[in-house]
C-alpha positions in Angstrom: 107.6 163.5 70.2 105.9 165.0 73.2 102.9 166.5 71.4 102.1 163.1 69.8 102.4 161.4 73.2 100.1 163.9 74.8 97.4 163.2 72.3 97.5 159.5 73.1 97.5 160.2 76.9 94.6 162.6 76.8 92.3 159.9 75.6 93.7 157.5 78.2 93.3 159.9 81.1 89.7 160.8 80.0 88.9 157.1 80.0 90.5 156.4 83.4 88.8 159.3 85.0 85.4 158.4 83.6 85.8 154.8 84.7 86.9 155.7 88.2 84.2 158.4 88.6 81.4 156.0 87.5 82.7 153.4 90.0 82.8 156.1 92.8 79.2 157.1 92.0 78.0 153.5 92.0 80.0 152.0 94.9 81.4 154.9 96.9 85.0 155.5 97.8 85.1 154.9 101.5 85.6 151.1 101.5 88.0 148.6 99.9 85.4 147.3 97.4 84.7 150.8 96.0 88.3 151.7 95.8 89.3 148.4 94.1 86.4 148.6 91.7 87.4 152.2 90.8 90.9 151.1 89.9 89.7 148.1 87.9 87.0 150.0 86.0 89.3 153.0 85.3 92.2 150.8 84.2 89.9 148.6 82.1 88.3 151.5 80.3 91.6 153.2 79.6 93.1 149.9 78.4 90.2 149.4 76.1 90.6 152.9 74.6 94.3 152.4 74.2 93.7 149.0 72.5 91.2 150.6 70.1 93.6 153.4 69.3 96.3 150.9 68.4 93.9 148.9 66.3 92.9 152.1 64.5 96.5 152.7 63.5 96.4 149.9 60.9 96.9 151.1 57.4 95.2 149.7 54.3 97.8 147.0 53.8 96.9 145.6 57.3 100.3 146.4 58.7 100.4 147.5 62.3 101.7 150.9 63.0 102.0 150.7 66.8 101.0 153.4 69.3 104.5 154.4 70.1 105.5 154.6 66.4 103.0 157.4 66.0 105.5 159.5 67.9 108.1 159.1 65.3 105.8 159.8 62.4 103.4 162.4 63.9 105.7 164.2 66.3 106.3 167.1 63.9 102.6 167.9 63.4 101.9 169.6 66.7 99.4 169.0 69.5 96.0 169.7 67.9 96.8 167.6 64.8 97.9 164.7 67.0 94.9 164.9 69.2 92.6 164.8 66.2 94.6 161.8 64.8 94.3 160.0 68.1 90.6 160.4 68.3 90.2 159.4 64.7 92.3 156.2 65.3 90.2 155.4 68.3 87.0 155.7 66.2 88.5 153.5 63.5 89.6 151.0 66.1 86.1 150.7 67.5 84.9 150.1 63.9 87.5 147.4 63.3 87.0 145.3 66.5 84.3 143.0 65.0 86.7 142.1 62.3 89.8 141.6 64.5 89.5 137.8 64.7 90.2 137.6 60.9 93.4 139.7 61.2 96.4 137.7 60.0 98.7 139.3 62.6 96.5 139.1 65.7 99.3 137.9 68.0 101.4 140.9 67.1 98.5 143.3 67.8 97.9 141.8 71.2 101.7 141.8 72.0 102.0 145.5 71.0 98.9 146.5 73.0 100.1 144.7 76.1 103.6 146.3 75.7 102.1 149.8 75.6 99.6 149.2 78.4 102.2 147.7 80.7 104.8 150.4 80.2 103.4 153.8 79.7 99.7 153.4 80.2 100.1 151.9 83.6 102.1 154.9 84.8 99.4 157.2 83.4 96.4 155.4 84.8 97.8 154.6 88.2 99.1 158.1 88.7 95.7 159.7 87.7 93.7 157.3 89.8 95.9 157.5 92.9 95.9 161.3 92.9 92.2 161.3 92.2 91.6 158.8 95.1 93.7 160.8 97.5 92.1 164.1 96.7 88.7 162.9 95.5 86.4 165.8 94.4 89.1 168.4 94.9 91.9 167.2 92.6 90.9 166.6 89.0 92.8 169.8 88.3 95.8 168.1 90.0 95.6 164.5 88.9 95.1 165.1 85.2 98.2 167.4 84.6 100.4 165.2 86.7 99.3 162.0 85.0 99.6 163.5 81.6 103.1 164.7 82.2 104.2 161.4 83.7 102.6 159.1 81.1 103.6 161.2 78.1 107.1 161.4 79.4 107.2 157.6 79.9 106.1 157.0 76.3 108.6 159.5 74.9 111.4 157.9 77.0 110.5 154.4 75.7 110.4 155.6 72.0 113.6 157.6 72.4 115.3 154.6 73.8 114.1 152.4 70.9 115.3 155.0 68.4 118.7 155.4 70.0 119.1 151.6 70.2 118.2 151.3 66.5 120.6 154.1 65.6 123.5 152.5 67.5 122.9 149.0 65.9 
């Protein structure tokens, strides 16, 4: 499951880093406003990309195949295939957003998106942004691998727990 989780997290980390870096360039990182804005912009952009990826996982029958369920189905395909699938799902999600209001299961989409963002994506984003803030300009090489490891591990633990619970029941 780990290669599938890494594909999802690479898109998330890229978004968080872009959002935080844009904020640092615009507002600086020496005062509370710049730091707060960097967290908000990084988290917001990463949340948006995660949401789009989840939306892009709909199949043609309009049934949701959530972000974490990708680990169960795509875990055997390897890292590169999962990374391509993640970016394809993101692109499809962007394309589907204008039609989201007509989705019959919109409440489930929002619930699934919030569940994924609150659990694993929060660990990913906050780790990346905090390490980046502490070592700004010196630590992208440090914040990205640490946050990828933590977030992908969090997603795998959540999915493994769900699978184990379903097997026991």
